[in-house]
N, C-alpha and C positions, 0 to 999 in steps of 0.2 A: 735604430739599433743595428749593429752588424748582423749580417745574415750568415747562418751556417747552411751547408748544403741540404736541400730538401728535394725529394723526388718531384720532377716536373709532371704536370698533368698532361700527358701526351694527348689524350682525347680532346681536352679543352683547347690545346694549341691547334690541333687539326681543325676543330670546328670553327674556331674564330679566325684563323689566318691561313687556312689551307696549307698548313705545314710549312711555314716560312723557313727558307734556308738562309736567312739572314739574321743578323743580330748586332748590338752597339755598346763603349766603356762607361762605367758608372762614375759620375762625378761625385766626389766626396765632400764638396763644398760649393758654395755659390761662386759663380764667376764674377770677379770684381774689377778686372782690368781689361783694357782693350786687347783684341786678338791680333797677333802678328802672323800674317800668312806668309809662310816661307815661299820663296820664288822657285816654282817648279815648272815654269814655262806656260802656265795658263793665265789668261787675262780674267778679269772679274766676270765678264759675260759667260765664259766657258765654265768657270767655277760655279756660278749661280745656276746655270742650266744643269750641270752635273748633280747639284744638290737636290733639285726639284723635278727633274725630267721623269715622267712616268715611263715605266717599262711594261705597263699593262696590268700590274697587280692591284687587287682590291680586296679589302677585308671587312669594310663597314661603310655605309653611306657617309660621305664627308660631312653633311649637315648634322647628322646624328652624332658623329664623333666630336664635332665642335660644340654641340649642345650638351654633351655628356658631362656630368659632374661626378666627383669622387663620392664615396659614401659619407665623407665629412662635409660635402657641399662645395668643395673647391672645383673650379673649372679643370676638367681632366687634362686638357692639352695646355695648361698653363706652364710658364717657364719653370717654375719651381717644381711642379710635379714631373715634368719631362726630364729635368736634370736629375731627379731622384732615380730615374731608370737609366741614366747615363747618356741620353741623347744630347747632341750639341745644339745649344740654343744661342743664337746670335742676338745680343741685346739691341743691335741696330738693324735687325733684319727688316727687309722691305716687304710690305704687303702689296703684292702685285698679282698679275694673272697666273704666274707660275706657283705662287704661294699665297693664295687669297686669304688665308686665316692667320698668317704669320706663324706657322708651325715650325718645329725644329728642323734642322738639316736631316734629310732622309725620308721625308714624307711627301707624297704626291697626291694631287687631286686630279682625277681622270674620269671623264663622263662616259658612262656605259652606253654603247651605241644602240642597244636594243631597248633599254628602258628610259634613256635620257637622264638618268640620275647620276649626279657626280659622286664618285666613290673615292675613298681614301685607300692608299696603298703605300708600299715601301719603294724607295728608289735605290739605286746602286750605292748611293752615299750613306744609306743607313748602316751599312757594314764597312764601307771603304772611305771614310773621312775621319781623321784622327785629330785629337787635341792633346797637347802636352803642356804641363804646367811646371814652372820652376821658380821658386822664390817669389811668388806673386805675379810672375809674367806668364802669359798664355800664348801658345804657338799652334797654328793650324797646319796639318800635314794632309794634303789631298792625296787620295789613293792609299792612305795608311789604314791601319786596323782600328776601326772604331771599337768602343768598348761598351756599347749599350747592352742591357740585359733584355733581349726581346721576349724571352719567356716570362720574365717578371712583368713586363709591360702587358702582355696578353692576359696574364692572371689578374692584374689590377683592373684592366678593362672589363674583364668578365665580372668581377665583383661589383664594379660600378653599374653595369647593366642589370645585374641581379637586384641590386639595391634600388635602382630606378623602377624596375618592374614591380617591386613589392610595395612601394609607398605611393599612395594615390596622389598626394600633393606634389611629390618629387616628379612623378610621372607626368602630371599635367604641365608642370613648368618645362620639363624636357620636351614634350610634344609641341608646346607653343613655340619654344625657341627653335627647334628643328624645322618647323614649318616656316617660321620667319626667315630662316636661312635658306629656304628653297625646297625643302623636301615636300612632296605632295601630301596635302592634308588628309586626303582620302585613304592614304596607305600607311600613315605613320603608326597607328595603333597596332596594326598587324605586324609591321616591320619590327617594332620594339619587342612585341611578344615573342616573335621568332628568335631574335637575338638573345633575349633573356633566357628563353628555354634552352637554347644551345649552350649558353653559359652554365646554367644549372646542371645540364647533362654532364658537365665536366666532373661532377662528383659521383655520378652513378651511371657511367656508360657501361655498355655490355662488356663482358670479359675480353672480347676480341680486341677492344681498343685500350683498355686499361693495362698498360704495359709499363712496369717500372723503368725509369730512365736514369742515366747518370746525370747529375746536376750540371747544367751548362754555365750559368752565371754570366758576368760581364764579358762581352767580346768573344763568346764561343757559341757554337751550335753544331749539332751532329748533322751536317749539311747533306751528305749523300744518303743517309738513312731517311732524313726528312723528305728529300726529293722522291725517293722510291715509295715511301709510305703515302705521300700525298698523291702521286700520280696513280699508283696501283691500288691504294686503299681508299682514300677519300674520293678522288675524281672518278675512279672506276666503280665505286660503290661496292667494294669487297672488304669489309672490316678486317677479315683475317689476314689481309696483306700488310697491315700495319706492323712495323718491326720495332724491336726494342732499340731505344737510343742509348747505345753504350760506347759511342766513339766521338765525343765532342772534339772539335778542332777550332783553332784560332782562325779568324778571318785572315786570308792572305792579303798582303799588300800588293798593289796593282802596277806600280811603275815597272816598265820593261816586260810585262807579261805578254804583250803582243809579239815579242820576239821568240817566245818559248815554243818548242816543238810539242810539249805536253803540258797540260794544266791539271788542276786538282792535285792534292798532296800525293795521291796514289797514281798519278799519271794516267788517268782514266778517260781523258778527252783530249783530242788533238785540235779540232777546228774551233776558232773563236766564236762563230755564231751558234754552233751546237752547244758550246759551253754556256753562252748567254741565254739561249732559249731554255736549256735545262734548268738553269738557275731561276729564271722567271717562273717556270712551272712550279718549282719548289716554294717560291715565295708566295704564290697564290694567285696566278692569273685565272681568269674564268675559262673553263673548258666545257666542251660539249660531247665528251666521250659517250655518255649515256643519256637516255631520255627520262621522263618522269616515271616510267615503269621499271627503270633499272636496267633495261636492255640497251645494248650498243646502238647508238644512232647510225643511220645510213651515212655513207660518204657522199659528199665532202663535209656535211655538217659535223660529223664526228671529230674532225680535225680543226674546226674553227675555234678560235680562242681570242682572248683579249690582248695577246702579246703585241706590243708596239715594236714591230720589227725595224722600222726606220729609226726609232729612238735607240734601239740596241746597236744599230750600225753606227749612229752618230757617236755613241759613247765609246765604241771601239776605236774610232778615228781620233777622238779626243784623247784617249789614253795613250795613243801612239805619240802624242806630243808632251805627255807628262814626264817630267824628269824626277830622279830621286831627290829627296830633300838634302840640303847642304847644312852641315853643323852650324847652328847659330852661335855667335860670339857670347851671347848671354849665358850659355851653358859652360863657359870657360874656354880658355885658349887651348889649342892643340899643341902638344909637345912634338914638334916636327922631327926631331932626332929620334925620339921613341917611335913615332909613326913609321919612319924609314926602316927602323929595325923590325917593327911589327910587320911591315910589308914582306920582308924576307922570310919571317917566320910563317906568315900566312901562305906564301907561295909554296913553302916546303911542307906544311902540315895540313892545309885546307883546300888549296886550289885544284887538287886532282878531282874533287867533286864540285866545289863551289866556284871554280874559275869559269870564265866565259869561254864556251866552246862553239865557235862559229862553224856552221855546216857549210862546207865548200860549195860554191856555185849557187847559193841562195840569194835572191833579190826580192825584197829587202832582206838583209842578213837575218837568218834564222838561227837561234841559239839552241843547241842540244843540251837538255837537262838529263844527266845520267840518273838512272833509277837504281838505287842501292838496295840489294835484296834484304828482306826483313831479318834473315839470319845473320847478316853482316852488320846492319845498322843497329839492331837490337832495341829499337824504340817500340812504343806500344803498338801492337799489330792490329787492333780492332778495326780501324777504319778500312785498311786494305782487305782484311779477312771478311768483314761484313759485306763489302761490295762484291767480293768474289763468291761468297757463300750464299747470300740471300737469294731466294727465288720467290716468284709471285704467281698467283693464279690469274692468268691473262686470257682465259678462255673466251671472255666477252670480245676480245680483240682477235680471236682466232689463233692465238699463239701457244695455247696449251696451259696446263695446270701448274707447271713448275718452270717458269721462265726466269733465267738468271738476270740480275740487275743490268749488266752490260747489254745483253740482247734486247731486253725490254725497253730500256731507255733509248737505245739506238733506233729502234722501230718507231717509238712514239715521238721522240724529239724530231726526227727527220720529217715525219708527216705533219706535225704541228708547224714546224719551220716553213716547209714548202707551201702549206696552205696560207700561212701568214704572208708569204711573198705574193701569192695570188690575190689575196684579199686587199693587200696594200697597192696592187696594181704595178708591182715591180716585174718587168719583163724577164723571162727566163734567161735571156742573154746577160742579165746583170746579176744573177744569183751567185755566181762564183766570186764576184767582187764583194758582194755583201757577206758571203760566207767568211771571208777574211784571208787576204794575202795569198789567194790562189791555192790554199791547202785543201786537200781532199777531205770530205766529211765522212759521216757514217762509220766512224771508228771509235769504239768505246771498249778498249781492252781492260783487263783486270789483272795487272801484273802483281807479283808478290814482293813489293818493295815500295819505297817512297822516293820521290824525285828530290834532287838537290839543286837549288837555284843560286845564281850569283847574289852576293850580299851587299852590294852598294846600297846605302841607305838603311841597312838592317838595324842600325843603332836606334831608330825611331819606332821599332816594331815589337817590343817585348809584350808579354813573356814569350819564351822560345820553345823549340821543337813544335811539331805540327799540332800537338794537343795543348800547347801552352803550359807545359808541366814544369818548366824551369824558369825562375823569375828573372835572371840576369845572364848576360854573356859571360861574366866571370864564373857564375855557377856552372854554365854549360861547358866551360873549359876545365873545370875542376873534377877531382876524383870522387867527391861527395857533393850531394845536393840536398836542399831542404825537402823533407817529405811532406811538410805542411807549410803553407804560407798564405798570407792575405793577398788578394788581387782585386783590381777594380779601381785603384787609385790612379790619378793622372799625374801625380807628382813624380817628376823624372829624376832618375839617379844617373848623373853624368860620369860617375866614377866606375861603377860596375856595368853600366849600360842596361837599363831596365826601368821599372817603376818601383817606387818605394813601397815595400810590403807593409801596409798599415791597415788596421781595422778602421771602419768608418761607415757612415750611411751608404748603403748600396754595395759595399764591398763584400766579398765572399771568401771563405776559408777553403783553399785548395787542399785536397787530400789525395796524395799519390797512390793510396791503397785502394781507391775506388776503381771499378772496371772502366777502362778507357783512359785513366789518368796516370798510367805508369810513367815514371820519370827517368827510367833507365835507358841505356843505349847511348850511342854517339859519344863514347868515353875516350878521354885522353888519359891513359893509365899505363903503368909498366906491368900490370897484372895481365900476362898473356892469355890467361884462361878466362878472363872476364868477357862474357858475351856482349857484343856491341862495341868492342874495342876498335877504334879506328886510328889510333896513334899513341905515341909515347906520352908520358906524363909531362906536363908543362910546369915550369917554376912560376911563382907569383910574378916575377919580373917579366917573364915571357908572356904571361896572360895579359898583363897590363899593356905591354907593347902591342900585342894583337888588337886589344881594345882601342888603343890610340890610333892604329891604322884604320880600323873600321869607322871611327869617327870621321876620318879624313878621306876615305876611299872615294874615288870618282871613276867614271868610265875611262878617263884618260890615263890613269895609272894602275888599272886593275889587270890582273893576269888574264891574258887572252891567248887562245890557240885555235887553229883551224883543224876541223875534224871531217872525216868522210860521213856520208849518210849512215846513221846508226842502224844496226840490225834489230833483232827482236829484243824486247825487254825481258827481265827475269820472269820465268813462268808464263810468258805470253802464249807459248804453244802448248800449255797445259791448263786448260780452263777449269779443271777440277782440283787444282792444287790446294784450295782452302777447305775442301770437304773433310780433310783430316787436319787436326791441329798441328801443323808443321812447325809452328813457332811457339814454344813453351813460354809461359809467363816467367818474368824475371824473379 
């Protein structure tokens, strides 16, 4: 049955996956055709490694996940069950050392160094590998926005664990299978009891953790709130640090991000490795901030983690070779005359923010992404405001009782990263190279705006705006937008550029009236008083011309200009800008 938005169980998510900051698109039907992988510059070996390379995250012993059954008795990790959550399942997937159980794209098996137990975790591809369908054909877009529903996956895993723990016969079968798969027999009973108890606690956690959240659904997660709540709530053992999840965002697409001067939708991180370590912490790496008594561990133990720093570096280098997807002929031919007209319209109406701005004197070329103030862009402010406003009690780390997100993450991420370098035996002389392209680190600002990125390949990445509140490019260019629409389908709409808004198994009804889901702003309108107006109204003919250009746009024909080193971002010198609600709701 189609799903309507339901509040996520924040406590359950934290307990099971350490507040994963990743998520994946729900398939609405079984895959029946061969997959066409678009040529984006990766060979098969690079693609396979990206799909299954561990970044050090772990949420359940791998043998236990493979042995787990649904309450109805189906193998939990079966292809049909995983497709229900929107994970990409390759019918011809190889069972090998990287993927020993033949799991979907985005799952890793990584052995814990201290226990020797193989653990299951998410890879970068869980959020950043996409699949598009059109008239029975299936296309893979590496680095695209996956649409899996991670929260629904967590919930279902919890229910399966609860059901296993309650039924003696089911429990016996589970324990026998997990031991046969390599889990230590002397530890299986206690391990299952602990996992089942954590799952049950999702229904009756203390008030500090039970915080209503905006439903996320396929392909969305409140990433920055999840990272902060995981690091300072779960990992630090301070339940009151868990924050309300009211700012879901789409997974960003990854091609060309290695060129950007700022990443995250709110331009809150500059250095590639800082970004990667912060993401891994949110997805659920093992940390050692505190000991069994809840007090902070001594250094350097405090900063040791399961982060796979060499793997994160490899992924960054691989992404530097990833090209934007090229429009496949199966989606229909491109009207070149219309595209040429659209390029002129795009340059006049869009390129001031979305053009490529090469920072003079940078090698390799670094692209400046302008940060548009919230008052100007008018889109939902929650992600930027939450990041700037939230504080955490970090007295265990010696930082005080009200540490802002930027300050706290800068402190923690830097120390976890540097300890990971030491533990991996990477000499300090190499740290700058691993950090990424010679960029300085330890910079986590909280500007009052969102960054605008170049849009080559954007045709493959709907829905749109940072929170996925607009279903198609056509709607984004229009003066009115649907306040409610179904999302989660992979069936592509080549006319309006987006996905077909249809109900179906695993799909969710998007409601723009819910906090964090506001679909206003970024308006093309002649109403000069409308907040978030960025340009004049466009005719239907002009909209479709711009759409035709976006189908065909390449780096070779995209608007480019050279700029000097940018100065401060909006509100960067005012760290308290979000303490007052400076951006009223639309």
